C-alpha positions in Angstrom: -27.0 20.9 26.3 -23.6 20.4 25.2 -21.8 17.3 26.8 -19.5 14.5 25.8 -18.9 11.1 27.1 -15.7 8.9 26.6 -14.8 5.1 25.9 -11.5 3.3 25.5 -8.9 1.2 27.2 -5.3 2.4 27.2 -3.7 -0.2 25.3 -7.1 -1.2 23.3 -8.1 -0.4 19.9 -9.1 3.3 20.0 -10.3 5.9 22.4 -13.7 7.6 21.3 -15.5 10.6 22.5 -19.1 11.2 21.7 -20.3 14.7 21.8 -24.2 15.6 21.9 -25.4 19.1 21.4 -22.9 20.6 19.4 -24.4 23.6 16.9 -24.6 23.1 13.4 -22.8 25.2 10.7 -19.1 24.9 12.2 -16.4 24.6 9.6 -14.0 21.9 11.4 -10.5 22.3 11.2 -9.4 18.8 11.9 -5.5 19.9 11.8 -6.2 22.1 14.8 -7.3 19.2 16.4 -4.2 17.0 15.8 -2.1 19.8 16.5 -3.1 19.6 20.0 -3.4 16.1 20.4 0.3 16.9 19.4 0.9 19.3 22.0 -0.7 16.8 24.6 2.5 14.4 23.2 5.2 16.5 24.3 6.8 18.3 26.9 10.0 17.3 28.6 10.2 13.8 30.8 7.1 12.1 28.7 7.8 8.5 28.6 8.5 5.7 25.7 4.9 5.3 24.4 4.8 9.1 23.4 7.2 7.5 20.4 4.9 4.8 19.5 1.9 6.8 19.3 1.3 9.6 16.6 -2.3 10.4 17.9 -4.7 12.1 15.1 -8.6 12.6 14.9 -10.8 10.8 13.0 -14.5 12.1 12.9 -16.6 9.4 12.7 -20.4 11.1 12.7 -21.7 14.7 12.6 -20.3 16.5 10.1 -20.9 16.6 6.3 -18.3 18.1 3.9 -16.4 19.4 7.1 -19.1 20.8 8.5 -21.0 20.1 11.7 -24.8 19.0 11.3 -26.2 19.5 14.9 -26.1 15.6 15.3 -24.0 13.7 17.4 -20.7 13.7 16.9 -18.1 10.8 17.3 -14.5 11.3 17.5 -11.8 8.5 17.3 -8.1 8.5 18.3 -6.5 5.1 17.0 -4.3 3.4 19.6 -1.2 2.3 17.5 0.2 0.4 20.6 -2.8 -1.8 20.8 -2.4 -4.8 22.6 -4.8 -5.3 25.3 -5.4 -8.9 24.6 -2.0 -9.9 24.9 -1.4 -8.2 28.4 -1.5 -10.2 31.8 -2.9 -9.3 34.9 -0.7 -7.4 37.3 -0.6 -9.5 40.5 0.8 -6.3 42.8 -1.6 -3.3 42.8 0.7 0.1 42.8 0.2 2.9 44.9 -1.3 5.8 44.2 -3.4 4.3 41.2 -6.9 3.1 41.4 -5.6 -0.7 41.0 -6.4 -2.1 44.3 -9.5 0.0 45.0 -11.2 -0.6 41.8 -10.3 -4.4 41.9 -12.2 -4.6 45.2 -15.2 -2.3 43.9 -15.8 -4.6 40.8 -14.6 -8.0 42.1 -12.5 -8.2 39.4 -8.9 -7.1 37.8 -6.3 -4.7 38.2 -5.7 -4.8 34.5 -9.5 -3.9 33.9 -9.2 -0.9 36.2 -5.9 0.4 35.4 -6.9 0.1 31.6 -9.9 2.6 31.9 -8.2 4.8 34.7 -5.0 5.6 32.7 -4.3 8.9 31.5 -4.4 7.8 28.3 -7.8 8.6 28.1 -7.4 12.1 27.8 -6.4 12.1 24.3 -10.0 12.3 23.1 -11.0 15.1 25.9 -8.1 16.6 24.3 -10.1 16.5 21.0 -13.3 17.5 22.0 -11.9 20.2 23.9 -10.1 21.4 20.7 -13.7 21.1 18.8 -15.2 23.3 21.4 -12.2 25.8 20.9 -12.9 26.1 17.3 -16.7 27.2 18.6 -15.2 29.9 20.9 -13.1 31.3 18.6 -16.4 32.3 16.3 -17.1 34.9 19.5 -13.6 35.9 19.5 -12.8 33.7 22.8 -9.2 32.4 22.8 -7.7 29.9 25.6 -4.4 29.2 26.6 -2.9 26.0 29.0 1.0 26.1 30.5 3.1 25.5 33.4 3.9 27.3 36.3 5.1 25.3 38.5 7.7 21.8 38.2 8.3 20.2 41.3 8.4 23.0 43.6 10.1 25.2 40.8 7.8 28.2 40.1 7.5 29.9 36.8 5.6 33.0 36.9 3.0 33.7 33.8 3.9 36.7 31.6 1.4 38.9 30.3 0.6 39.5 26.6 -2.2 38.4 24.3 -3.2 34.7 24.1 -1.2 34.8 20.6 1.8 36.2 22.1 1.9 34.2 25.1 1.3 30.8 22.8 4.6 31.9 21.0 6.4 31.9 24.1 5.1 28.6 25.3 5.6 27.0 22.4 9.1 27.4 22.1 9.8 26.1 26.1 10.4 22.5 26.6 8.1 22.3 29.3 5.1 24.7 27.9 5.8 27.4 30.5 5.6 31.1 29.4 9.5 31.6 30.3 11.6 29.5 28.1 14.6 30.9 29.9 13.5 28.8 33.0 13.6 25.7 30.9 17.5 24.7 31.8 16.6 24.6 35.6 13.3 22.8 35.0 14.8 20.1 32.9 17.6 19.7 35.4 15.1 18.9 37.9 13.3 16.3 35.9 16.4 14.7 34.8 17.7 14.7 38.7 14.1 13.0 39.7 14.3 10.7 36.7 18.3 9.3 38.2 16.5 8.6 41.6 13.9 6.5 40.1 11.0 8.8 41.1 8.6 11.2 39.5 7.3 14.7 40.0 4.3 17.0 39.3 3.4 20.7 39.2 0.9 23.1 38.8 -0.9 24.6 35.3 -2.7 27.6 34.5 -5.2 28.3 32.2 -6.2 31.6 30.7 -9.4 32.3 28.5 -9.7 36.1 27.0 -12.7 37.2 25.4 -15.4 36.1 27.6 -18.9 38.1 27.7 -20.7 38.8 30.7 -23.3 36.2 32.1 -22.0 32.6 31.2 -22.9 30.4 33.8 -25.6 31.3 36.5 -26.2 32.2 40.3 -29.5 30.4 40.4 -28.7 26.7 41.2 -25.4 25.3 42.6 -24.7 22.4 40.0 -25.4 25.4 37.0 -22.3 27.6 38.5 -19.6 27.7 36.0 -16.9 28.0 38.4 -18.5 24.7 40.0 -18.5 23.1 36.2 -15.2 23.7 35.6 -13.8 22.5 39.1 -15.7 19.5 38.3 -14.0 19.0 34.6 -10.7 19.9 36.4 -11.0 17.4 39.1 -11.8 14.8 37.1 -8.7 14.8 35.1 -6.4 12.0 36.0 -3.9 13.3 38.7 -5.1 16.6 39.5 -5.4 16.9 43.1 -6.7 20.8 43.4 -8.3 23.4 41.5 -8.2 27.3 42.0 -9.8 29.8 40.6 -8.4 33.5 40.1 -6.4 33.9 43.6 -8.0 30.6 45.1 -6.3 29.6 48.0 -4.0 33.3 48.6 -7.7 34.7 49.1 -8.2 32.7 52.5 -4.7 34.5 53.8 -5.7 38.1 53.1 -8.1 40.9 54.0 -11.1 41.5 51.5 -10.1 44.8 50.7 -6.7 42.9 49.2 -8.8 40.2 47.7 -12.1 42.1 45.7 -11.5 43.3 42.5 -12.9 47.2 42.3 -15.2 48.2 39.5 -14.2 50.8 37.1 -15.8 52.3 33.7 -14.0 52.9 30.5 -16.3 54.1 27.6 -13.4 53.6 25.1 -14.1 49.6 25.9 -17.9 50.1 25.4 -18.0 48.0 22.2 -15.8 45.0 23.8 -17.2 42.0 25.5 -16.5 43.4 28.9 -19.0 46.5 27.6 -16.6 49.0 29.3 -16.4 47.7 33.0 -13.0 47.0 33.4 -11.0 46.0 36.8 -7.6 47.3 37.8 -7.1 43.6 39.5 -8.4 40.6 38.6 -8.2 38.2 41.5 -11.5 36.8 40.9 -10.2 35.1 38.0 -13.4 35.9 35.8 -15.7 34.7 38.0 -18.0 36.1 40.5 -21.2 34.2 41.9 -21.0 31.6 39.4 -21.2 33.4 36.3 -18.2 35.2 33.9 -17.8 38.8 34.7 -16.2 40.2 31.3 -12.5 39.8 32.5 -10.3 36.8 31.5 -11.1 33.4 33.0 -7.9 32.4 35.2 -7.9 28.4 36.5 -5.1 26.5 38.2 -4.5 22.6 38.6 -1.9 20.9 41.2 -0.8 17.6 39.5 0.4 15.1 41.7 3.6 13.4 40.6 2.7 10.2 38.5 2.2 7.0 40.6 4.3 4.4 38.5 7.7 4.8 39.8 10.8 3.1 38.7 12.0 2.4 42.0 8.5 0.7 43.2 6.8 1.5 46.5 5.9 -1.1 49.1 2.9 -3.2 48.2 1.4 -6.8 48.5 0.6 -9.8 46.0 -3.0 -10.1 45.9 -3.0 -13.7 45.9 -1.1 -14.3 48.7 -1.5 -10.8 50.9 2.1 -11.0 51.5 4.5 -8.1 51.4 6.3 -7.0 47.5 7.3 -4.2 45.6 4.3 -2.9 43.4 4.2 -3.8 39.7 6.4 -1.3 37.1 4.2 -0.4 34.3 6.1 2.0 31.5 5.6 5.4 32.5 6.7 9.1 32.3 8.8 11.0 34.8 6.8 14.2 34.3 3.9 14.8 32.5 3.0 17.9 33.8 3.3 19.8 30.1 0.4 17.5 28.8 -1.6 18.3 32.1 -1.2 22.1 30.6 -3.0 21.1 27.3 -5.3 18.7 29.1 -6.6 21.0 31.5 -7.2 24.0 28.9 -9.3 21.7 26.7 -11.3 20.3 29.7 -12.2 24.0 30.9 -12.7 25.5 27.3 -15.2 22.4 26.4 -17.2 23.6 29.9 -16.9 27.2 28.6 -18.2 26.1 25.1 -21.0 24.3 27.2 -22.0 27.6 28.7 -22.0 29.4 25.6 -24.2 26.7 24.0 -26.5 27.1 27.2 -27.1 30.7 27.0 -27.0 31.5 23.5 -28.7 28.8 21.9 -27.1 25.6 20.4 -29.0 24.8 17.3 -26.8 26.4 14.6 -23.6 28.7 15.1 -25.5 31.3 12.9 -28.3 31.6 15.4 -25.8 31.9 18.4 -24.0 34.7 17.0 -27.3 36.5 16.4 -28.6 35.9 20.1 -24.6 37.0 21.3 -25.0 40.2 19.6 -28.5 40.8 20.5 -27.2 40.1 24.4 -24.5 42.1 23.9 -26.4 45.3 22.5 -29.2 44.8 25.3 -26.3 44.7 27.7 -24.6 47.9 27.0 -28.1 49.6 27.9 -27.9 48.3 31.1 
């Protein structure tokens, strides 16, 4: 089983991720991980902290001469803005955060909740996902995350290979696939900022090159769509997840939703084994298993809860009405969300690869993958 945990506080010394079950024999590209951490810090509408931090990964355990050993891997991202011991307690909980709920649950402080609940924690989730993406690349599987909506402004994704889409996304200030929409999107973010408010949006993740059969129908807690949904919903500020057509499928007839099955002998040697679909409304998953088509996942991110013009709250000591505390924050972090969601989805897909093809070593996984593809072509 490939899994991970994280530790660390927003303004603590460092953030940590511990990966268990990662196969041996993968040459690790730390520069690639650092690039994804840089992307997570970017995008239009980010706040001042991103100028203070320059996130890079330090791999503390589990590799030798740049190659994974099969033992637990510890990833560390240092917090340049370390100042936790100097920070004061918040007197007024912020609506939309876990301040009030957490302080009551743990019979403790707001500071103790917000430091761990902060989206800063996602830095090491991106690092773990970037390592998982390197494993997926061994099997020709490529991923990308991008923005498809900012505060109601929809930006339709475009077609092309993952490399082509990444080139378009990286030209966009907001990480969409249509840089010509940047002006309209950034103007909207600027307007929201002037109002002292925040704005959210929708991101989409696409994964190409997946084989049949990752995940299973056999048990509810092993279905891949369920695992992906949990991983995405566990990202801070995500309030909804869709796979494929998503909620729109509930508004249409079955004949408009389900993907016809066709066969193309010319694609017999590809991961889809020649089974093609004229549509991909299912988003690459049926009955909790990958079906050889691109995986499509969307996530809805709420506006950031910390407002420059704070909402109504109370003082915890007196219970008297007061404005909420203001902590330095972003106006819009939807671009970062595209990178974060891409990497948490990639990790779940990599975990499904390990589950199906064995996780002791990359060499063994490749042999089992090739054998499965050979046997599947005979079905």
